[in-house]
C-alpha positions in Angstrom: 34.3 9.4 -22.7 32.2 11.9 -24.7 29.1 9.8 -24.8 28.9 7.5 -21.7 26.2 4.9 -21.9 22.9 5.9 -20.3 20.7 3.1 -19.0 17.1 4.1 -18.6 14.7 1.7 -16.8 10.9 2.1 -17.1 8.7 -0.1 -14.8 5.1 -0.2 -16.0 1.8 -1.9 -15.3 -1.5 -1.1 -17.1 -0.3 2.3 -18.2 -1.1 1.8 -21.9 -2.6 5.2 -22.3 0.7 6.9 -21.3 3.6 4.6 -22.1 4.1 5.5 -25.7 4.6 9.2 -24.8 7.1 8.1 -22.1 9.0 5.9 -24.7 9.1 8.8 -27.2 10.4 11.2 -24.6 13.3 8.8 -24.1 14.0 7.9 -27.7 13.4 11.6 -28.7 16.6 12.5 -26.8 18.4 11.0 -29.8 21.3 10.2 -27.4 23.9 8.1 -29.3 24.7 5.6 -26.5 21.3 4.7 -24.9 20.3 1.4 -23.3 16.5 1.5 -22.7 14.9 -1.3 -20.7 11.2 -1.7 -20.0 9.9 -4.1 -17.3 6.1 -4.6 -17.6 4.2 -6.4 -14.8 1.9 -8.3 -17.1 -0.4 -5.5 -18.4 -3.7 -6.4 -20.1 -4.4 -3.0 -21.6 -2.4 -2.8 -24.9 1.0 -2.0 -23.3 2.6 -5.1 -24.9 1.4 -4.0 -28.4 3.2 -0.7 -27.8 6.4 -2.5 -26.6 6.3 -4.6 -29.7 6.0 -1.5 -31.8 9.3 -0.1 -30.4 11.1 -3.5 -30.0 14.0 -2.5 -32.3 14.7 0.6 -30.2 14.7 -1.2 -26.8 17.7 -3.0 -25.4 15.4 -5.3 -23.4 11.7 -5.6 -22.5 9.6 -8.3 -20.9 6.0 -8.6 -19.8 4.9 -10.9 -16.9 3.9 -11.0 -13.3 6.6 -9.6 -11.0 6.9 -8.4 -7.4 6.0 -4.8 -8.0 7.6 -1.5 -9.0 10.8 -1.7 -6.9 11.5 -5.2 -7.9 11.1 -4.4 -11.6 13.4 -1.4 -11.3 16.0 -3.5 -9.5 15.8 -6.1 -12.2 16.2 -3.5 -14.9 19.4 -2.2 -13.3 20.8 -5.7 -12.8 20.3 -6.2 -16.5 21.8 -2.8 -17.4 25.4 -2.0 -18.4 25.3 1.8 -18.5 27.7 4.3 -16.9 24.8 6.6 -16.0 21.6 5.2 -14.5 18.0 6.6 -14.1 14.5 5.4 -14.1 11.4 6.9 -15.7 7.9 5.7 -14.7 5.6 5.0 -17.5 3.4 8.0 -16.9 6.2 10.6 -16.8 8.3 12.3 -19.5 11.7 13.7 -20.1 12.1 17.2 -21.5 14.2 17.8 -24.6 18.0 17.9 -24.0 17.6 16.3 -20.6 20.2 13.6 -21.3 22.8 16.1 -22.5 22.3 18.2 -19.4 22.8 15.1 -17.1 25.8 13.9 -19.1 27.6 17.3 -18.9 27.3 17.1 -15.1 28.3 13.4 -14.7 30.8 12.6 -17.5 33.9 13.7 -15.5 32.8 11.9 -12.4 31.8 8.4 -13.5 34.1 6.8 -10.9 32.4 8.8 -8.0 29.1 8.1 -6.2 27.4 11.2 -7.7 23.7 12.0 -8.1 22.6 14.9 -10.3 19.0 16.2 -10.2 17.1 19.1 -11.7 13.7 20.7 -11.6 10.4 19.1 -12.5 7.2 20.3 -14.0 4.1 18.7 -12.5 1.1 18.7 -14.8 -2.4 17.5 -14.4 -3.4 15.2 -17.2 -7.0 16.2 -17.1 -6.9 20.0 -16.6 -3.5 20.8 -18.1 -2.6 22.8 -15.0 1.2 23.0 -14.4 3.4 23.7 -11.5 7.2 24.1 -11.9 9.3 22.8 -9.0 12.9 24.0 -9.2 15.6 21.9 -7.8 16.8 22.9 -4.3 20.3 22.3 -2.9 20.7 19.0 -1.1 20.2 19.1 2.6 20.5 15.6 4.1 18.6 16.7 7.3 15.7 18.0 5.3 15.7 14.9 3.1 15.1 12.8 6.2 11.9 14.9 6.7 10.5 15.1 3.2 11.5 14.0 -0.3 12.5 17.1 -2.2 14.3 15.3 -5.0 11.9 14.8 -7.9 12.8 11.2 -9.0 12.3 11.5 -12.8 14.7 14.4 -12.8 17.5 12.5 -11.1 20.5 10.7 -12.7 23.4 9.0 -11.1 26.6 7.1 -11.7 26.8 3.3 -11.6 29.1 3.8 -8.7 26.4 5.5 -6.7 24.0 2.6 -7.3 26.7 0.1 -6.3 27.5 1.9 -3.0 23.9 2.6 -2.0 22.4 -0.7 -3.1 19.1 -1.6 -4.7 15.6 -0.3 -3.9 13.8 -1.7 -0.9 11.3 -4.0 -2.5 8.9 -3.9 0.5 8.0 -0.3 -0.4 5.3 0.7 -2.8 5.0 4.5 -2.4 8.2 5.9 -0.9 10.8 3.6 -2.6 12.6 6.5 -4.3 12.6 8.6 -1.1 14.1 5.8 1.0 16.8 5.2 -1.6 17.7 8.9 -1.7 17.9 9.1 2.1 20.4 6.2 2.0 22.2 7.8 -0.9 22.6 11.1 1.0 24.9 9.3 3.4 27.4 8.0 0.9 26.9 10.1 -2.3 27.5 13.6 -3.4 24.3 15.4 -4.7 24.4 18.2 -7.2 21.4 20.2 -8.3 21.1 21.9 -11.6 18.9 24.9 -12.6 17.3 23.2 -15.6 13.9 21.5 -15.6 14.6 17.9 -16.7 11.2 16.1 -16.5 7.4 16.3 -16.5 5.6 14.5 -13.7 2.1 13.5 -14.7 -0.8 13.7 -12.2 -3.9 11.7 -13.1 -6.8 9.8 -11.5 -4.8 6.6 -11.0 -1.7 8.4 -9.8 -0.2 6.4 -6.8 0.4 9.4 -4.6 -3.2 10.6 -5.2 -4.8 7.1 -4.5 -2.5 5.9 -1.7 -4.4 7.6 1.1 -3.6 6.6 4.6 -1.8 3.4 3.4 0.8 5.7 1.8 1.3 7.7 4.9 1.8 4.5 7.0 4.6 3.5 4.6 6.1 7.0 4.9 6.1 6.5 8.7 7.9 3.2 8.2 10.6 5.0 6.3 11.1 7.8 8.9 11.2 5.2 11.6 14.1 3.6 9.8 16.0 6.8 9.0 14.8 9.9 10.8 14.9 11.5 14.2 12.4 10.9 17.0 11.1 14.4 16.4 10.3 13.7 12.7 8.7 10.4 13.7 6.5 12.1 16.2 5.2 14.6 13.6 4.4 11.8 11.1 2.6 9.9 13.9 0.6 13.0 14.7 -0.5 13.4 11.1 -1.5 9.8 10.7 -3.5 9.9 13.9 -5.3 13.2 12.8 -7.1 12.6 9.6 -8.4 16.2 9.4 -4.9 17.7 9.8 -3.5 15.3 7.2 -6.3 16.2 4.8 -5.8 20.0 5.4 -2.0 20.0 5.2 -1.4 20.4 1.5 -4.5 22.7 1.2 -3.0 25.0 3.8 0.3 25.1 1.9 -1.4 25.7 -1.4 -3.3 28.6 0.1 -0.1 30.1 1.4 1.4 29.9 -2.1 -1.6 31.7 -3.6 -1.7 34.4 -0.9 2.1 35.0 -1.3 1.5 36.3 -4.8 -0.5 39.3 -3.5 0.5 39.6 0.1 3.9 37.9 0.7 4.4 39.3 4.1 1.1 38.1 5.4 0.8 34.8 3.5 1.7 32.4 6.4 -0.5 34.1 8.9 -3.5 34.3 6.6 -3.1 30.6 5.5 -3.1 29.6 9.2 -6.2 31.6 9.9 -8.2 29.7 7.3 -6.8 26.3 8.3 -8.7 25.2 11.5 -6.7 22.0 12.2 -3.6 24.1 12.8 -5.0 26.7 15.1 -4.0 24.6 18.0 -1.4 21.8 18.0 -0.3 19.8 20.9 2.9 20.3 22.8 5.9 18.8 21.0 4.3 19.4 17.5 5.8 22.2 15.5 3.8 23.8 12.7 7.1 24.5 10.9 7.9 20.8 10.9 4.5 20.0 9.5 5.1 22.5 6.7 8.4 20.8 5.9 6.7 17.4 5.8 4.2 18.7 3.2 7.1 19.1 0.8 5.3 22.1 -0.8 7.7 25.0 -1.1 
């Protein structure tokens, strides 16, 4: 099967300023066997006009109130018929040749529960600042601590979706992470060196605006899937606002210092991060660094 069908699902709601770029990054792959489905939650910002513009290129689209992102994605995959599945949120983008890369890795394994993922470029929509996150080899134990699979750079066989099951529709922030944790128990994961997507950071970005509510949902996920040690560290961060606020800043500082003083980066980053000078018994700084997800 030289060109297996790829089904791409895009959930969206009031992302009219971004969605055309997302659509063009999918159609611009010029893949000959594409099924593209867009599920809009009833946007009032011009999104529907854009969807109408590309109607002839879409296998399906609808606009109307739904039960959220996870429900929209599940609906899209129920309607799909592709051999290879993926979803792309309406503020993210594929890079050129992404589909060809995914197909090369998956085409000989369509009867297996296989997930392929690559690197991702994070970019700030306002400043243009970029950060490249290469894919790392799958470690199920680490995946139960922090989500290191960048969702827009992940593709999987229909068999994988069937054995893992749909997204948990009760989740709003960590729906992809929870699915990947379940998948790690029954699927084979393969990382590729190529960067496959661009992940947009903007003022209305869910991770940025989720605050403590997002962290409480992450705690719910680790309580379902992770060890008591991991749960304890998430509970510590949720109970300590200052440590939670400082965590990513401390990790970014270590990245910056590593450029000029790699051997001293961790020590110096700790020195300028007061919440981590002292941590209670049973709390490991190394585990906190893993939770940050910043490499």
